[in-house]
N, C-alpha and C positions, 0 to 999 in steps of 0.2 A: 595478491591472492586471486588466482584465476578460477572462478567458479562457473560451472555450466550445469544446468539441470533442465531437462525436457522429457518428462515421463511420456511413455507411449500413448496413454489415454488422452493426453492433451491434443494429439493430432486428430483423434476422433471428435473430441469436443469442439475443436475449431470448425470442422466440417458441419457439425450439427448447428452451430451458431449461425453459420452462413445460410443454412436452410431455413432457420427460424426467423431470419430477418424479414422475410416477406409477410410474416404474421403480425408485425408490430408497426407502430407509427413513429416512435422515437426510440433513441438509445440513451440509457443512463450509464455513463462510464465512471466507475469508481477508481480514484487514485488515492495513494497514501500521501497526505499533505506533507509528510516529512521528506518524501522522495518522489515528487510528482512526475518527473520525467523517467526516472529509473523504474517506477511502478507502472509506467504506461507502455503497454504492448505496442511496438512500432507497427505491427501488422493490423491494428484496429482500424486505422484510417482506410486501408484498402478493403477490409472486411465490411465496414459500416457503409462506406461510400457516401452518398449524399443525404443519408438519413439525418433528420434533425437530432441534435444531441444535447444532453445535459452532462456536464463534467462535475462530478462531486469530489471535492477535496476532503476525503474522510480523515478521521483522527486529527482534525484541525486543532483540537484542544491540546495536542502534544507538539504542535509545530510552532514556528516563530511567526508572530503577527505580521511583521514587516515583509517577511518572505511570502506569506500567504497573499498579500496584496500584489506582489510582483507576479506571482503565478496566475492570479485572476486576470491581470492585464495581459499576460502572455497567451493564455488559452482562449480568451473571449473573442468571439467573432459573430457574424450575422446570425447564423443558424445554430449557435452554441451558447449556452448559458453556463456560467461557472459558479458553483455554490459551495461555501464552507459548511461542513457538517460534522457533528459529533454523534455518531450512531448510538452511543451508550446513553447519553442524556436526551437525545432527540433534537438538539439545537440545529437549526437549519433545515429540518425536514419540511416545515410548512413552505419554505422557499422552493423546495423541489416540486411540491404539488403545484404551486403557483406558476413555476417556470414551465411545467408540462402543459398547462392550460394555455399559457402565452404562446408557446411554440406552435400549438395546434389551433390557435384562435382563428386564423384565416380559413382553414378547412372547416372548422366547426361552424363558423358564421355562414359559410356557403350552404351547409346542410340545413341550418335553421331557415335561411332565406327561401329554401325550396320546400319548407314545411316538413322536413324530414326529422326524425328523432335524432337527438344528439347522441352520437356513439360514445362508448367508453374508450378513452385513450389507452392504447396498449403500448407498454414500454418494455424493452429488453434490457436486463441488467448485465453489464459486462465488466470484467476486471481480472487482475491477476490473483493467484491464491493468497489467502490470508489478508486481503485488503479490507475485509469487513462487510462483504456483500450480504451475507445471511443476517448479520446483526442489523444492518441497515434496513433490510426488508422487514424483519420482525418488528422493529421499532416503528417503521412507517405504517405497517398494517395494524399495529397495536396488539399483536398476539404472536405467540411462538409458532411459526409455520415452517420457515426455512431452517434446515439443520445447521447448527453453528458449531464451531470448535476453535481451539487456539492453535491449530496446526494447519498448514496448507493442504488443500486437496480434499476437504470435507464434502463439498457439494459436487455431485457428479451427474445426477439425473435432472431432467427438465421438470420445473415446477411453475405452475401458474398461480399467482397470488392476487386475490381481489383486495385492493387497498381501500377503495371507496367506489361509489357508483360511477365516478368519473375516471378512475384509474385502475388498471390491471397490470401486474408485473409478471414478466417471464424471467425466472432465475436461471442462471447458467453456471457451469463449472468454471473455476478459475483457470485461465490459460496463460502460459508463458510463450516464448518464441524460441526457435531452434538454437540460436547462438547469441550471446551477449558480446557485441563487438567492443564495447568499452568495459574494461575490467572493473571500473567503479560500479557499474550497474549490478553485476553479480554480487559484489561485496555489500552494497547498500541493501539489496534484497535480502541477503543473508542476515545482515545486522537487524533488520526489521522483522524477520521471521517468515518471509515469503518463500524461503527454501527450507526443506526439511533439515532440521538439526542433525538427524540421524546419519546423513550422508556427508556431514562436514566435520572437520577437525575443530571442535569447539574451542579448544585452548588457543589455536592459531587465530580463529575468528575473533575471539574476545580480545586477544592481544592487539589485533589490528584495530578493533573498535577503540580500545584504550588509547592507542597511539593517535588515532584520528581525532578523538575528542580532546586529547591534550594539545594537539596542534591547532585545532579550529575552535574549540570551546573549553579552554583551560579553566575559566572561572567556574563553569558548571561542574566540571570534574573535581576540582579542588574543594569546592563547597560541599558537594555530596559526600565525599570520602575523607574530608578533613585533612587534606594533603597540604604540606608546607611547600616552600619553593622547591621545584623539581628541576634537575638538570635536563635541559632540552635535548641533550644527546642520549638520554636514557633509552635503552631498547624497550620496545612495547611489551615484551614478555616480562621484563623486570618491573615495568610499571604495573602490569597486572598482578604480579606477586606483591608489590607494595600495597595495592588496593586490597588484595586478599588478606594481608597481614592487618591492615587497618580494620577490616571487618571481622577479624577473628577466625578466618578460614585456616585453622592450624590443626595439624595432625601430630601424632606422637613424635617426639624428638624435636618439636619446634618447627618442623617443616611446613611449608605452605601447601594447603590442599588446592592445587592449581585448578583442578577440574571444577571444584565447588566454587572457586572464585570466578571462573569463566562463566559458569551458568548464572551466578548471581549478577554479574555485570550486565550480561545480555538481557536477563529478565528485567532488571531495573531500567535499562535503556528502553526496552520495548514497552514498559509500563509507564513511561514518561516521568520517572522519578528523578532523572538527572536534569530535568528542566525542559522547557519548550525549545526543541532543537529541530531545525530543518537542515538536512545534509547537503542540499543542492539548491541553487537559485538559477534563474534563466541565464545569468551571466556566466555560469559554469559550463554552459553548453558549448562554449568556444574555447574552454581552457584545456590544456594538455592533460593527459592521464597521469596521475601520480604513480611513481614506481611502487609496485606491491612489495609487501614484506616477505612474501614467500609464494610458493605455488601449491595449489590445493584443488585440483580438478575434482569436481563433484558431479560427474555425469551419471545419469540413471535412465534406464528405459524399462517400460513395463509391457 
């Protein structure tokens, strides 16, 4: 399933982020803990440069614990701290505040030694659409400031948010990159809701998700939908129909309401109801691309 999506407004947003970097001390990069690499814009390293960074593995409550540890080890380095966060409950947010102070400690200590007032640390928030940036900011600030939504592309304007006397955040729109070189990236982004459902074939997408889960997480899928032993050779679309039948997605004549079944499966996966699942690990970065089940270009410009 070959998915590409790069709306025109993201080009402008990228340029604005580059301009705003001179206003901040550190960068807080949000990733989806279920797809840390696929949800990481490969252009961010060149955009951010040598700025100190905190990588937040958001939605860590829905990802696999063992995989989380692998990704923490993978991303951690001298000027980068990696923190697991659940922006809904607030778990991990105190660690973000502590890490921001730690990264700036040397500079702040120098200011103190010169008798200067300790400045507020300014951080820029960056991430792809629908990774939870606005929810993260609102929870960190303790109030609803940043606009949130369950669809990609909600935040578009620049917003400064005062979190505490020590920390101020600059929110930015979610940005993708011009082309997904690995087909898995577009598919994983679509599975998790980072690409607009309106430009996708939802039935094809959900069929691919069903097939992927049956191949890599059969226990989760069988337990959630009370499935018996399944023929490994079953086509993904037939598997989606079986899941739809189990869930009562039936229309007149006993036919499966395949559209309803597709939406249901995607919603339950995105909501973490199929279990704690991480779709990729650092070891997958050297693995070959799986053959897609079909072609579904989803290019859009604005």
